[in-house]
C-alpha positions in Angstrom: 15.8 36.0 -34.5 15.4 32.2 -34.9 18.4 30.0 -34.3 19.1 26.7 -35.9 19.4 24.1 -33.1 19.5 20.4 -33.3 19.1 18.5 -30.1 21.0 15.2 -30.1 22.7 13.4 -27.3 26.3 12.3 -27.7 25.0 8.7 -28.1 22.5 9.7 -30.8 25.2 11.6 -32.8 27.8 9.0 -32.0 30.1 11.9 -31.2 33.8 10.9 -30.5 36.5 13.2 -29.1 39.8 12.0 -30.5 42.2 14.0 -28.3 42.2 16.8 -25.8 45.8 16.7 -24.4 47.8 19.8 -23.8 49.8 20.7 -26.9 47.7 18.5 -29.2 44.8 19.4 -31.5 41.2 18.6 -30.4 39.0 16.8 -32.9 35.4 15.7 -32.8 33.6 13.3 -35.1 29.9 12.8 -35.4 26.7 13.4 -37.3 26.6 16.9 -38.8 23.4 16.6 -40.9 20.7 14.1 -41.5 18.8 13.5 -44.7 15.2 12.3 -44.7 14.3 13.4 -41.2 12.5 16.6 -40.0 15.1 18.9 -38.3 14.5 21.7 -35.7 13.6 24.1 -38.5 10.9 21.8 -39.6 12.8 21.0 -42.9 13.4 17.7 -44.4 16.4 17.5 -46.7 16.6 14.7 -49.3 19.5 12.3 -48.8 20.7 13.0 -52.3 21.0 16.7 -51.5 22.9 16.0 -48.4 25.2 13.6 -50.3 26.0 16.3 -52.9 26.7 18.9 -50.2 29.1 16.5 -48.5 30.9 15.8 -51.8 31.2 19.6 -52.4 32.8 20.1 -49.0 35.2 17.3 -49.6 36.1 18.8 -53.0 36.8 22.1 -51.3 38.9 20.5 -48.6 40.9 18.5 -51.2 41.5 21.7 -53.2 43.2 23.3 -50.2 40.3 25.5 -49.0 39.5 25.8 -45.3 35.9 25.1 -44.4 35.1 26.8 -41.1 32.1 27.2 -38.8 31.0 29.5 -36.1 30.1 29.0 -32.4 26.5 29.7 -33.2 24.5 29.4 -36.4 24.9 32.5 -38.5 21.8 34.2 -40.0 23.4 34.3 -43.4 26.1 32.3 -45.4 29.0 34.6 -44.3 31.2 33.3 -41.5 32.3 35.9 -39.0 36.0 35.2 -38.4 35.8 36.5 -34.8 33.3 33.7 -34.1 35.0 30.8 -35.8 35.0 27.7 -33.5 36.0 24.8 -35.8 37.3 23.7 -39.2 35.8 20.8 -41.1 38.6 18.4 -42.0 36.6 15.6 -43.5 33.0 14.6 -44.3 31.4 11.4 -45.4 28.0 9.7 -45.8 26.8 6.7 -43.8 23.3 5.9 -44.9 21.2 9.1 -44.6 23.6 10.7 -42.2 26.4 13.2 -43.1 29.2 12.7 -40.7 32.1 15.1 -40.2 35.4 15.4 -38.5 36.0 18.8 -37.0 39.2 20.4 -35.7 38.1 22.5 -32.6 39.9 25.8 -32.1 40.6 26.5 -28.5 42.6 29.6 -29.4 41.4 31.6 -32.4 44.7 33.5 -32.9 46.1 32.7 -36.3 43.3 30.3 -37.4 43.6 29.1 -41.0 40.2 30.3 -42.2 
């Protein structure tokens, strides 16, 4: 089984943790996907394709849908609810980079996915 893995430092991804206080939600922001560069799977996605995917996710979020992700990269497109680790709350483009804001689940009881 091949796993999708990207290796970026926090500085490269410009990852920011917004809050991690007890009783408050934990959010992270940073680069989620890059267009025009070769990734760990040896694929290069055109920036236009990344931009359309980012817009599609934002449309889903604005429509009230939850967009969740797993701890690891699933082999298919189905998300296993017992492995959900985060929910995407916002995405945007900055040049060729697709940035995201993720709500991190520290307790998966009652997740909204």
